[in-house]
C-alpha positions in Angstrom: 24.5 -7.5 -0.2 22.8 -5.0 -2.3 23.4 -2.2 -4.7 21.5 0.9 -5.3 20.4 2.8 -8.5 21.6 6.5 -8.7 17.5 7.3 -8.3 17.5 5.3 -5.2 20.6 7.0 -3.6 19.1 10.3 -4.5 15.7 9.4 -3.1 17.1 7.9 0.2 19.0 11.2 0.8 16.2 13.4 -0.2 13.7 11.6 2.1 16.3 11.2 4.9 16.2 7.6 5.1 19.5 6.1 6.7 21.4 3.2 5.3 20.6 1.5 8.6 16.9 1.2 7.8 17.6 0.1 4.3 19.8 -2.8 6.0 17.0 -3.6 8.3 14.3 -3.7 5.4 16.7 -6.2 3.7 17.0 -8.3 6.9 13.8 -8.1 8.6 11.4 -6.5 6.1 8.1 -8.2 4.8 8.5 -8.9 1.0 5.7 -8.7 -1.5 5.8 -8.6 -5.3 4.2 -6.1 -7.4 4.8 -5.5 -11.1 7.6 -7.7 -11.5 9.6 -6.1 -8.5 9.6 -6.8 -4.6 8.6 -4.2 -2.1 10.1 -4.4 1.3 8.4 -2.7 4.3 8.0 -3.1 8.1 5.0 -5.0 9.2 3.9 -5.9 12.7 6.1 -9.1 12.7 9.3 -7.6 11.5 8.9 -4.6 14.0 8.4 -7.3 16.7 11.7 -9.1 15.4 13.5 -5.7 15.5 12.3 -4.9 19.0 14.0 -8.1 20.1 17.3 -7.4 18.4 17.7 -3.7 18.6 15.7 -2.9 21.9 12.7 -1.2 22.5 14.6 2.3 23.2 16.3 2.3 19.9 13.2 1.4 18.0 11.3 4.2 19.7 13.9 6.7 18.6 13.9 5.3 15.0 10.1 5.2 15.0 9.8 7.7 12.1 11.6 5.5 9.9 9.4 2.4 10.4 7.0 3.4 7.6 9.8 3.1 5.0 9.7 1.0 1.9 12.0 0.2 -0.8 11.5 -1.3 -4.2 14.1 -4.0 -5.7 14.9 -6.1 -8.3 17.1 -8.9 -7.3 19.8 -7.2 -5.2 19.4 -3.9 -6.8 17.3 -1.2 -5.1 15.4 0.9 -7.4 13.9 3.4 -5.0 13.0 4.1 -1.4 10.3 6.1 0.3 7.9 6.6 3.1 4.5 4.9 3.0 1.5 7.2 3.3 -1.0 4.3 2.6 -1.2 0.7 3.9 0.4 -1.8 1.5 -2.1 -4.4 0.4 -0.7 -8.0 1.0 -3.5 -10.0 -0.7 
């Protein structure tokens, strides 16, 4: 599983990102490395996989969370947020 820093807990609460979305990011999210940390976010592939598992209607209701991301080191979540720009993957 994972643990969250106090900062990450405060950010997820302040930004309204539910634990379910954080769990989904760990399970289905795309992972890239940046500055020694991993960034997890939903890309086209992970959204398609989620649609198969959770269903189209549930994903439609949770669409506002599909731009969420998290930054982690190992199994420790550093912070979470909402993307306002696309994440560079190359």
